[in-house]
Legacy VTK file of the C-alpha trace (Angstrom):
# vtk DataFile Version 3.0
C-alpha trace
ASCII
DATASET POLYDATA
POINTS 103 float
112.034 141.724 162.711
109.828 144.678 161.781
106.555 145.791 163.329
103.367 143.966 162.356
105.089 140.713 161.313
103.027 137.494 161.510
105.044 134.286 161.909
103.211 130.973 161.553
103.896 127.838 163.587
107.092 125.825 163.133
108.982 128.587 161.313
112.783 128.324 161.537
114.804 131.544 161.368
118.455 130.553 161.411
121.420 132.915 161.212
123.924 130.119 161.857
125.922 128.331 159.182
128.992 126.117 159.060
132.187 125.524 157.107
131.828 123.784 153.750
134.990 121.688 153.974
134.736 118.648 156.284
137.924 119.616 158.154
136.426 123.030 158.941
133.250 121.484 160.312
135.332 119.020 162.344
137.187 121.991 163.860
133.836 123.556 164.754
133.987 126.414 162.257
130.699 128.283 162.344
129.397 131.322 160.525
126.597 133.772 161.185
124.773 136.156 158.846
121.946 138.512 159.842
118.363 138.043 158.693
116.181 141.102 158.102
112.386 140.809 158.036
110.604 144.014 157.038
107.412 145.472 158.478
104.048 143.782 157.878
105.534 140.544 156.535
103.497 137.357 156.825
105.496 134.109 157.043
103.393 130.968 156.661
103.739 127.794 158.719
106.771 125.524 158.376
109.003 128.001 156.520
112.790 128.049 156.823
114.539 131.426 156.582
118.248 130.938 155.811
121.223 133.074 156.908
121.790 136.426 155.216
118.280 136.765 153.765
116.246 139.982 153.672
112.465 139.782 153.292
111.051 143.105 152.115
108.205 144.902 153.856
104.585 143.961 153.128
105.537 140.611 151.542
103.992 137.182 152.100
106.019 133.967 152.297
103.857 130.927 151.568
103.714 127.963 153.935
106.511 125.422 153.649
108.871 127.726 151.751
112.641 127.636 152.089
113.914 131.203 151.695
117.519 131.149 150.447
117.638 134.535 148.655
116.336 138.054 149.254
112.630 138.731 148.669
111.619 142.267 147.572
108.904 144.484 149.075
105.226 143.828 148.432
105.263 140.395 146.796
103.881 136.906 147.312
106.666 134.323 147.275
106.684 130.601 147.945
108.295 127.291 147.071
111.509 125.365 147.519
113.538 127.354 146.876
111.250 130.306 147.609
110.608 132.423 144.497
108.572 135.531 143.820
105.266 134.548 142.213
103.697 137.982 141.832
103.299 141.481 143.256
100.568 142.257 145.768
98.067 144.548 144.039
94.875 146.489 144.830
92.914 143.491 143.487
94.108 141.563 146.554
92.244 143.939 148.891
89.316 142.246 150.652
86.135 144.263 150.904
84.389 144.133 154.262
80.822 145.321 154.647
78.529 145.556 157.586
76.229 142.566 157.824
78.522 140.367 155.704
77.843 136.708 156.414
80.697 134.791 158.017
81.375 131.305 156.798
LINES 1 104
103 0 1 2 3 4 5 6 7 8 9 10 11 12 13 14 15 16 17 18 19 20 21 22 23 24 25 26 27 28 29 30 31 32 33 34 35 36 37 38 39 40 41 42 43 44 45 46 47 48 49 50 51 52 53 54 55 56 57 58 59 60 61 62 63 64 65 66 67 68 69 70 71 72 73 74 75 76 77 78 79 80 81 82 83 84 85 86 87 88 89 90 91 92 93 94 95 96 97 98 99 100 101 102
């Protein structure tokens, strides 16, 4: 997990898997694949990050998403399964000014 990552409540990050064939599961066959979360990623509430996934730096994962495949750098992705919706652009920058009213 990179620096500056925000993880919302009830997020599941699971590296563990299991055998596909019933006999393998009965024998207790388990698998494990690493998960990589880049710097400055924001993961919304109630997301599930599945084994073997990489989430690129500066990306946002929308609330409730199930991430089953890699997500590139600098995008907004969400859904079930999680899919890239668009790149993060300069138009997404919020302007803050002194004296701005807070709502």
